[in-house]
C-alpha positions as CSV (number, residue, x, y, z in Angstrom):
1,M,0.0,-0.2,-0.2
2,S,1.0,3.6,-1.0
3,T,1.7,6.3,1.9
4,Q,-0.9,8.1,-1.0
5,A,-4.0,5.4,-0.2
6,A,-2.9,5.0,2.9
7,R,-3.2,8.8,3.7
8,P,-4.9,10.2,0.9
9,F,-5.1,14.0,2.1
10,L,-1.3,14.0,2.7
11,G,-0.7,15.9,-0.5
12,T,-3.5,18.6,0.8
13,L,-1.4,18.6,3.9
14,R,1.9,19.1,2.8
15,S,0.6,21.9,0.5
16,L,-0.9,23.9,3.3
17,E,2.2,23.2,5.5
18,K,4.3,25.7,3.5
19,D,1.8,28.5,4.6
20,L,1.4,28.2,8.2
21,A,3.5,30.2,10.3
22,L,3.2,27.9,13.4
23,P,6.3,26.6,15.9
24,L,6.9,23.1,14.4
25,P,5.0,21.4,17.8
26,E,1.9,23.8,16.9
27,R,1.5,23.2,13.7
28,T,2.3,19.5,13.9
29,R,-0.9,18.5,16.5
30,M,-3.0,21.5,13.8
31,L,-2.2,19.0,10.9
32,R,-2.3,15.8,12.3
33,E,-6.1,17.3,13.6
34,L,-7.3,18.5,10.4
35,E,-6.0,15.3,8.8
36,F,-8.6,13.4,11.4
37,D,-11.2,15.9,10.9
38,L,-10.7,15.5,6.9
39,E,-10.8,11.9,7.4
40,A,-13.9,11.5,9.7
41,L,-15.9,14.1,7.1
42,G,-14.7,11.9,4.2
43,S,-16.3,8.6,5.6
44,K,-19.5,10.6,6.8
45,F,-20.1,11.7,3.2
46,V,-19.4,7.9,2.0
47,A,-21.7,6.8,4.2
48,E,-24.1,8.9,3.3
49,G,-23.8,7.1,-0.8
50,M,-21.3,9.7,-2.1
51,P,-18.5,8.5,-3.9
52,L,-15.2,8.1,-2.6
53,D,-13.6,11.0,-4.6
54,E,-16.3,12.9,-4.1
55,A,-16.1,12.9,-0.3
56,R,-12.7,13.4,-0.3
57,A,-13.0,16.2,-2.3
58,R,-15.9,18.1,-0.6
59,A,-14.1,17.4,2.8
60,V,-11.3,19.1,1.5
61,D,-13.4,22.4,0.4
62,A,-15.3,22.2,4.2
63,L,-12.3,21.6,5.8
64,V,-9.3,23.5,4.2
65,P,-9.3,27.0,3.8
66,N,-7.8,28.4,0.3
67,A,-6.9,31.8,-0.6
68,E,-10.1,33.7,-0.1
69,T,-10.6,32.8,3.8
């Protein structure tokens, strides 16, 4: 199993990490919590019948800040 398959949000988290102005322990904790929340929300969407790729994309849209937020 590849890392990407085991951690589907890893690319998103790495991209976000570059813009975080936090000390390392806080940054690591925040990214771990966000990953857990992304996995939980994605799983909820899948349980409601949404396709896996769409569920993951919707979780990212809902929880990850973008340039406008």
